[in-house]
C-alpha positions as CSV (number, residue, x, y, z in Angstrom):
1,M,-25.2,5.7,-11.6
2,K,-26.0,9.3,-12.7
3,D,-23.1,11.6,-13.3
4,I,-22.7,14.5,-10.9
5,A,-23.4,17.8,-12.6
6,P,-20.5,20.2,-12.9
7,T,-20.4,23.1,-10.4
8,I,-20.1,26.6,-11.7
9,L,-19.1,29.5,-9.4
10,I,-20.4,32.9,-10.5
11,V,-18.7,36.0,-9.1
12,E,-20.8,39.0,-10.1
13,D,-21.8,42.0,-8.1
14,D,-24.8,42.9,-10.2
15,Q,-27.5,41.0,-8.4
16,D,-29.8,40.9,-11.5
17,I,-27.1,39.5,-13.8
18,A,-26.0,37.0,-11.1
19,E,-29.6,35.7,-10.6
20,M,-30.3,35.5,-14.3
21,L,-27.1,33.6,-15.0
22,G,-27.7,31.3,-12.1
23,A,-31.2,30.4,-13.2
24,F,-30.2,29.9,-16.8
25,L,-27.2,27.6,-15.9
26,R,-29.3,25.6,-13.4
27,S,-31.9,25.1,-16.2
28,A,-29.1,23.8,-18.4
29,G,-28.2,21.1,-15.7
30,Y,-25.4,22.7,-13.8
31,Q,-24.9,23.2,-10.1
32,V,-24.4,26.9,-9.4
33,V,-22.8,28.9,-6.5
34,T,-23.0,32.7,-6.6
35,E,-20.8,35.3,-4.8
36,N,-21.1,39.1,-5.2
37,W,-17.7,40.1,-3.7
38,G,-14.2,39.3,-4.9
39,E,-12.9,38.1,-1.5
40,D,-15.9,35.8,-1.1
41,G,-15.2,34.5,-4.6
42,V,-11.6,33.6,-3.7
43,R,-12.8,31.8,-0.5
44,S,-15.6,30.0,-2.3
45,A,-13.4,28.8,-5.1
46,R,-11.0,27.3,-2.6
47,A,-13.8,25.8,-0.4
48,K,-16.2,24.6,-3.1
49,R,-13.6,23.5,-5.8
50,P,-15.9,24.4,-8.7
51,D,-15.4,23.0,-12.2
52,L,-15.6,26.5,-13.7
53,V,-15.7,30.1,-12.5
54,I,-17.5,32.9,-14.3
55,L,-15.8,36.0,-13.1
56,D,-16.7,39.7,-13.5
57,V,-13.8,42.1,-13.9
58,R,-15.4,44.9,-12.0
59,L,-16.2,43.9,-8.4
60,P,-16.8,46.2,-5.3
61,D,-13.8,45.2,-3.3
62,I,-11.0,43.6,-5.3
63,D,-11.2,43.3,-9.1
64,G,-11.5,40.1,-11.0
65,F,-7.8,40.2,-12.0
66,E,-6.8,39.9,-8.3
67,V,-9.3,37.2,-7.8
68,L,-7.8,35.2,-10.7
69,E,-4.2,35.9,-9.6
70,R,-5.0,34.6,-6.1
71,M,-6.7,31.5,-7.6
72,R,-3.6,30.8,-9.7
73,E,-1.4,31.1,-6.6
74,H,-3.3,28.4,-4.6
75,V,-2.8,24.8,-5.3
76,S,-6.5,23.9,-5.1
77,T,-7.6,26.5,-7.7
78,R,-4.5,27.0,-9.9
79,Y,-6.0,25.1,-12.9
80,T,-9.7,25.9,-12.4
81,P,-11.0,27.2,-15.7
82,V,-12.2,30.9,-15.6
83,I,-14.4,32.8,-18.0
84,F,-14.1,36.6,-17.6
85,L,-17.1,38.9,-18.0
86,T,-16.0,42.3,-19.4
87,E,-17.5,45.4,-20.9
88,R,-17.3,45.5,-24.7
89,R,-15.0,48.5,-24.6
90,E,-12.5,47.0,-22.1
91,R,-9.9,45.6,-24.6
92,E,-7.1,46.1,-22.1
93,A,-9.1,44.1,-19.5
94,R,-9.5,41.2,-21.9
95,L,-5.8,41.2,-22.7
96,Q,-4.9,41.3,-19.0
97,G,-7.2,38.5,-18.2
98,L,-5.7,36.3,-21.0
99,A,-2.2,37.1,-19.7
100,L,-3.3,35.7,-16.3
101,H,-4.4,32.5,-18.1
102,A,-8.1,33.1,-18.1
103,D,-9.6,30.5,-20.4
104,D,-12.1,32.7,-22.2
105,Y,-14.0,35.9,-21.9
106,I,-17.4,37.2,-23.0
107,T,-18.5,40.8,-23.3
108,K,-21.5,42.5,-21.8
109,P,-24.3,42.6,-22.8
110,F,-24.0,39.0,-23.8
111,D,-26.2,36.3,-25.3
112,V,-26.9,33.5,-22.9
113,E,-26.9,30.9,-25.6
114,E,-23.4,32.0,-26.6
115,L,-22.3,32.0,-22.9
116,L,-23.6,28.4,-22.6
117,L,-21.6,27.3,-25.6
118,R,-18.5,28.9,-24.1
119,V,-19.2,27.2,-20.8
120,Q,-19.6,23.8,-22.5
121,N,-16.5,24.2,-24.6
122,T,-14.4,25.3,-21.6
123,L,-15.5,22.4,-19.5
124,A,-14.9,20.0,-22.4
125,R,-11.3,21.3,-22.8
126,A,-10.7,21.0,-19.0
127,Q,-12.0,17.4,-19.0
128,R,-9.6,16.5,-21.8
129,A,-6.7,18.1,-20.0
130,A,-7.6,16.3,-16.7
131,V,-5.6,13.2,-17.9
132,Q,-2.5,15.3,-18.3
133,H,-0.9,17.7,-15.9
134,P,-1.0,21.2,-17.5
135,V,2.5,22.2,-16.4
136,S,4.6,19.0,-16.4
137,G,2.7,17.4,-19.3
138,L,2.8,14.0,-17.5
139,V,-0.2,11.6,-17.3
140,M,-2.3,11.8,-14.2
141,G,-5.6,10.9,-12.8
142,T,-7.5,8.2,-14.6
143,A,-4.8,7.8,-17.3
144,L,-2.2,7.1,-14.7
145,K,-4.3,4.6,-12.8
146,E,-5.0,2.8,-16.1
147,R,-1.3,2.6,-16.8
148,L,-0.6,1.3,-13.3
149,D,-3.4,-1.3,-13.6
150,R,-1.3,-3.0,-16.2
151,L,1.6,-3.3,-13.7
152,A,-0.5,-4.4,-10.7
153,G,0.6,-7.8,-9.5
154,Q,4.0,-7.7,-11.2
155,Q,7.0,-7.6,-9.0
156,D,9.9,-7.0,-11.4
157,W,9.8,-3.2,-11.1
158,S,10.2,-0.5,-8.6
159,A,8.4,2.8,-8.0
160,L,10.3,6.1,-7.5
161,V,8.2,8.7,-5.6
162,M,9.9,12.1,-6.2
163,R,9.0,15.4,-4.6
164,V,10.5,18.8,-4.6
165,E,10.6,20.0,-1.0
166,N,10.5,23.6,0.2
167,S,8.7,24.5,-3.0
168,Q,6.0,26.5,-1.2
169,Q,8.4,29.1,0.0
170,F,9.9,29.3,-3.4
171,R,6.5,30.0,-4.9
172,E,5.6,32.6,-2.2
173,I,8.7,34.6,-3.0
174,Y,9.1,34.2,-6.8
175,G,5.4,33.7,-7.8
176,F,3.5,30.9,-9.5
177,I,5.0,31.5,-13.0
178,A,8.5,30.9,-11.7
179,A,7.3,27.9,-9.7
180,D,5.7,26.5,-12.9
181,D,9.0,27.0,-14.7
182,L,10.8,25.1,-11.9
183,L,8.3,22.2,-12.2
184,R,8.8,22.0,-16.0
185,A,12.5,22.0,-15.7
186,T,12.5,19.4,-13.0
187,T,10.2,17.2,-15.1
188,L,12.5,17.5,-18.1
189,I,15.5,16.5,-16.1
190,I,13.7,13.4,-14.7
191,R,12.3,12.6,-18.1
192,D,15.8,12.7,-19.6
193,I,17.1,10.2,-17.0
194,I,14.0,7.9,-17.0
195,Q,13.5,7.9,-20.8
196,P,9.8,6.9,-20.5
197,S,8.3,4.8,-23.3
198,D,5.0,3.5,-24.6
199,A,5.9,0.1,-23.2
200,L,5.0,-0.9,-19.6
201,L,8.3,0.3,-18.3
202,P,9.8,2.8,-17.8
203,F,7.0,5.4,-17.3
204,L,6.4,8.8,-15.6
205,G,3.2,10.1,-14.0
206,H,2.1,13.1,-12.0
207,L,0.7,12.4,-8.5
208,D,0.0,15.8,-7.1
209,D,1.3,19.4,-7.1
210,W,5.0,18.7,-6.7
211,C,5.1,14.9,-6.7
212,V,6.1,12.7,-9.6
213,L,5.9,8.9,-9.9
214,A,8.2,6.8,-12.0
215,G,8.2,3.1,-12.7
216,V,11.5,1.5,-13.7
217,P,12.8,-2.1,-14.0
218,R,14.0,-3.2,-10.5
219,E,17.6,-3.7,-11.5
220,R,17.8,0.0,-12.7
221,A,16.0,1.6,-9.7
222,A,19.0,2.3,-7.4
223,D,21.1,3.8,-10.2
224,V,18.2,5.9,-11.5
225,K,17.4,7.2,-8.0
226,A,21.1,8.3,-7.4
227,R,21.2,10.1,-10.8
228,I,18.0,12.0,-10.2
229,E,19.1,13.1,-6.8
230,Q,22.5,14.3,-8.1
231,K,21.2,16.0,-11.2
232,L,18.4,17.9,-9.5
233,E,20.4,19.0,-6.5
234,Q,22.9,20.5,-8.9
235,S,20.3,22.3,-11.0
236,F,18.2,23.9,-8.2
237,Q,20.7,26.6,-7.4
238,Y,20.2,28.1,-10.8
239,F,16.6,29.0,-10.0
240,Y,17.5,31.5,-7.3
241,R,18.5,35.1,-7.7
242,D,22.1,35.7,-6.6
243,Q,21.1,38.5,-4.2
244,D,18.6,36.2,-2.4
245,L,21.3,33.5,-1.9
246,S,23.7,36.2,-0.6
247,A,21.1,37.6,1.8
248,G,20.2,34.1,3.1
249,T,16.6,34.5,2.1
250,F,16.2,30.7,1.7
251,E,18.4,29.7,4.6
252,G,17.3,26.4,5.9
253,K,14.6,26.2,3.2
254,R,16.5,25.6,0.0
255,L,15.0,23.5,-2.7
256,T,15.8,19.8,-2.4
257,V,14.5,16.6,-3.8
258,S,13.1,13.6,-1.9
259,V,13.3,10.4,-3.9
260,Q,11.7,7.3,-2.2
261,L,12.2,3.9,-3.6
262,L,9.5,1.2,-3.4
263,A,9.8,-2.3,-4.6
264,A,6.6,-3.5,-6.3
265,R,4.4,-5.6,-4.1
266,A,2.0,-8.4,-4.7
267,A,-0.5,-6.5,-2.4
268,W,-0.8,-3.8,-5.1
269,G,-3.8,-5.4,-6.7
270,D,-4.7,-2.5,-9.0
271,G,-3.6,0.9,-10.1
272,Q,-5.5,2.7,-7.3
273,A,-3.7,0.8,-4.6
274,I,-0.3,1.9,-6.1
275,V,-1.5,5.5,-6.4
276,D,-2.8,5.5,-2.8
277,E,0.4,4.3,-1.3
278,C,2.6,6.6,-3.3
279,S,0.4,9.5,-2.6
280,R,0.8,9.0,1.1
281,L,4.5,9.2,0.7
282,C,4.1,12.5,-1.2
283,K,2.5,14.1,1.9
284,Q,5.4,13.2,4.1
285,D,7.7,16.1,3.2
286,G,8.5,19.6,4.4
287,N,6.5,21.7,2.0
């Protein structure tokens, strides 16, 4: 079966440059989507889920920095690789883009062969990172399924499906950087309790944006569940500003953790079956 070509979104208001880039990248084997306005670029990134965005800094409505910032705030585009196009003299623009976690930049006028190499390198880095969550550092995707394949059919273990609830409101008020810090800290606490190893058990993996999966020996599961719930509930209060707590900003929407315990089942014939069932539980929360 032939591999699907990566999709590249070009957000560039200069029609000549956009058409030239599109034609060149298509000739190199990529699928290409082109937008000329920043707002359209944001919408297209969320709808098309491109593998890479080539983004001009200067756009007619909102600038490229705002496009990138809004991409980083949305779960579907938070980790989409971005290459900025900047003018050679725009040193501050390059620094600002890198501060927003742009993956690379190239200056105008540019050499298309150099651009192609940067595209290839950025996509290769993204593919390597796809087996590991960029914030939590936990295995995910194919690597997680392969780990679970080794446990399929065994019934001496239990799965813990853990999700931070009300995280969306936290992110909206404090921003994606604070939200990423929260996810890192949460993962470290869980890791300290689980003590994952290279053996089959125990292990930790990342299912989706705020959902972590652990596998532990069945006899440890209830104790581990209770310890995680207690430790996380104690720690969440330290992520709020005192004035927000006093003002009741998060009243009724405070961070909490949901930990669901599933005994391993014979019906879990492979890693994908385990991921599917646990992922369904991830969606049954209040975010």
